[in-house]
C-alpha positions in Angstrom: -2.3 -8.8 0.9 -5.2 -9.6 3.3 -8.4 -9.3 1.5 -10.5 -8.7 4.5 -8.3 -5.9 5.6 -8.5 -4.4 2.0 -12.3 -4.6 2.2 -12.3 -2.9 5.6 -10.2 0.0 4.3 -12.5 0.3 1.2 -15.5 0.4 3.3 -14.0 3.0 5.6 -13.0 5.2 2.7 -16.4 5.0 1.1 -18.0 6.1 4.4 -15.5 9.0 4.7 -16.3 10.1 1.2 -20.1 10.0 1.6 -19.6 12.4 4.6 -17.8 15.1 2.5 -19.8 17.9 0.9 -20.5 17.5 -2.8 -22.4 20.6 -3.9 -21.5 20.6 -7.5 -19.5 18.4 -10.0 -16.3 19.9 -9.1 -16.6 19.2 -5.3 -17.9 15.7 -6.1 -14.8 14.9 -8.3 -12.3 16.5 -6.0 -13.5 14.7 -3.1 -13.6 11.4 -4.9 -10.0 11.8 -6.0 -8.8 12.7 -2.6 -10.5 9.7 -1.1 -9.2 7.3 -3.9 -5.6 8.6 -3.5 -5.8 7.9 0.2 -7.2 4.4 -0.6 -4.4 3.8 -3.0 -1.9 4.7 -0.2 -3.3 2.4 2.4 -3.7 -0.5 0.0 -0.1 -0.2 -1.3 1.2 0.0 2.4 -1.0 -3.1 3.1 0.5 -5.0 0.3 4.2 -4.0 1.1 3.8 -4.7 4.8 5.6 -3.1 7.7 8.6 -0.9 7.0 11.5 -2.2 9.2 13.0 0.1 11.8 16.5 -0.2 10.3 16.7 0.4 6.7 19.9 -1.5 6.4 18.2 -4.7 7.9 18.5 -7.8 5.8 15.2 -9.2 4.6 16.2 -13.0 5.4 19.3 -14.9 6.4 19.4 -16.5 2.9 19.5 -13.1 1.0 23.3 -12.6 0.7 22.9 -10.7 -2.6 24.2 -13.5 -4.8 22.1 -15.2 -7.3 22.3 -18.8 -6.5 21.2 -19.8 -10.0 24.6 -18.5 -11.6 27.7 -20.6 -11.4 30.6 -19.0 -9.7 28.7 -15.9 -8.9 29.6 -15.7 -5.1 31.8 -18.7 -4.6 
């Protein structure tokens, strides 16, 4: 995960949260939870990376599904 991108997302979410109305404790907590859930989703997506267009696409040419550490697994 790119640390600078995560900091930028956090900064943007805090700015977004500061603009939301917080008249009482309920609104304060509700708006905080909404912003933190959005932050969690964006940080998770950043750590996972881009989703491939084809869900059946191999991750790398070396990943054939066999554990190379086991003898005779895919001989």
